[in-house]
C-alpha positions as CSV (number, residue, x, y, z in Angstrom):
1,M,-30.8,-0.2,4.2
2,T,-28.5,0.7,7.3
3,H,-27.7,-2.1,8.7
4,E,-26.2,-4.1,6.0
5,T,-24.1,-7.4,7.3
6,Q,-20.6,-8.4,4.7
7,A,-19.7,-11.5,4.8
8,N,-16.2,-10.2,5.3
9,S,-16.8,-7.6,8.2
10,A,-14.6,-8.4,11.2
11,A,-17.2,-7.8,14.3
12,P,-15.7,-7.2,17.7
13,G,-13.9,-10.1,19.4
14,D,-13.5,-12.1,16.3
15,G,-9.5,-10.9,16.0
16,L,-9.6,-12.7,19.8
17,V,-11.7,-15.7,19.1
18,R,-8.8,-16.4,16.2
19,V,-6.1,-15.5,18.5
20,G,-7.5,-18.2,21.5
21,A,-8.3,-20.8,18.9
22,I,-4.2,-20.9,17.4
23,V,-3.1,-20.7,21.5
24,F,-5.6,-23.3,22.2
25,I,-4.8,-25.6,19.3
26,I,-0.8,-25.2,20.6
27,G,-1.6,-26.0,23.8
28,A,-3.5,-29.0,22.5
29,V,-1.1,-30.7,19.9
30,A,1.7,-29.7,23.4
31,T,-0.5,-31.9,25.6
32,L,-0.2,-34.6,23.5
33,V,3.0,-34.3,23.2
34,T,3.8,-34.4,26.9
35,V,1.3,-37.3,27.5
36,A,2.9,-39.8,24.7
37,P,5.8,-41.0,26.7
38,L,4.1,-42.4,29.5
39,F,2.0,-44.3,26.9
40,L,5.5,-44.7,25.1
41,G,7.4,-45.8,28.4
42,T,10.3,-43.4,27.4
43,E,11.6,-40.3,29.3
44,P,9.3,-37.6,30.4
45,F,9.9,-34.4,29.0
46,P,11.4,-31.3,31.2
47,T,8.6,-28.4,33.2
48,V,8.3,-26.5,30.0
49,A,7.2,-28.8,28.0
50,Y,4.1,-28.8,30.6
51,L,4.2,-25.4,30.9
52,V,3.8,-25.1,27.4
53,S,0.4,-27.2,27.9
54,M,-1.0,-24.5,30.2
55,L,-1.4,-22.5,26.7
56,M,-5.0,-24.7,26.3
57,G,-6.4,-22.3,29.0
58,V,-4.9,-19.6,28.1
59,G,-6.1,-19.8,24.5
60,F,-9.9,-21.3,25.8
61,L,-9.7,-17.7,28.1
62,I,-8.7,-15.6,25.5
63,A,-11.3,-17.1,22.7
64,G,-13.8,-16.3,25.9
65,A,-13.5,-12.6,25.8
66,G,-13.9,-12.6,21.9
67,V,-17.3,-14.0,22.3
68,L,-17.8,-11.9,25.2
69,R,-16.7,-8.9,23.6
70,S,-19.3,-10.1,20.5
71,I,-21.7,-10.5,22.6
72,A,-21.4,-6.6,24.2
73,A,-20.6,-4.8,20.9
74,Q,-24.6,-6.6,19.3
75,R,-25.7,-5.7,22.6
76,R,-24.9,-2.2,22.0
77,Q,-26.1,-2.4,18.2
78,A,-29.4,-4.1,19.6
79,R,-30.0,-1.2,21.8
80,S,-28.9,1.3,19.4
81,S,-31.2,0.4,16.7
82,A,-34.3,-0.1,18.9
83,A,-33.6,3.3,20.4
84,P,-36.5,5.1,19.5
85,S,-35.4,8.4,17.2
86,A,-36.6,11.7,17.8
């Protein structure tokens, strides 16, 4: 077989998806932390805490770029395998 897939092989874009997920989780935790004072009636956090919350969107964009990169690589592979060999 010429096209064997391995469970351990990393496809293009997998790293971006992992990094994006980590950044998203950091942003999600920061969002929960910055919203907590609203429910607890305490002093709000400084602006920096709200800026860290923006990492949630950044992580989503990074993961999306990884998915698009993976799709592009799969399309290239499908085109190359479907091309008639001479």
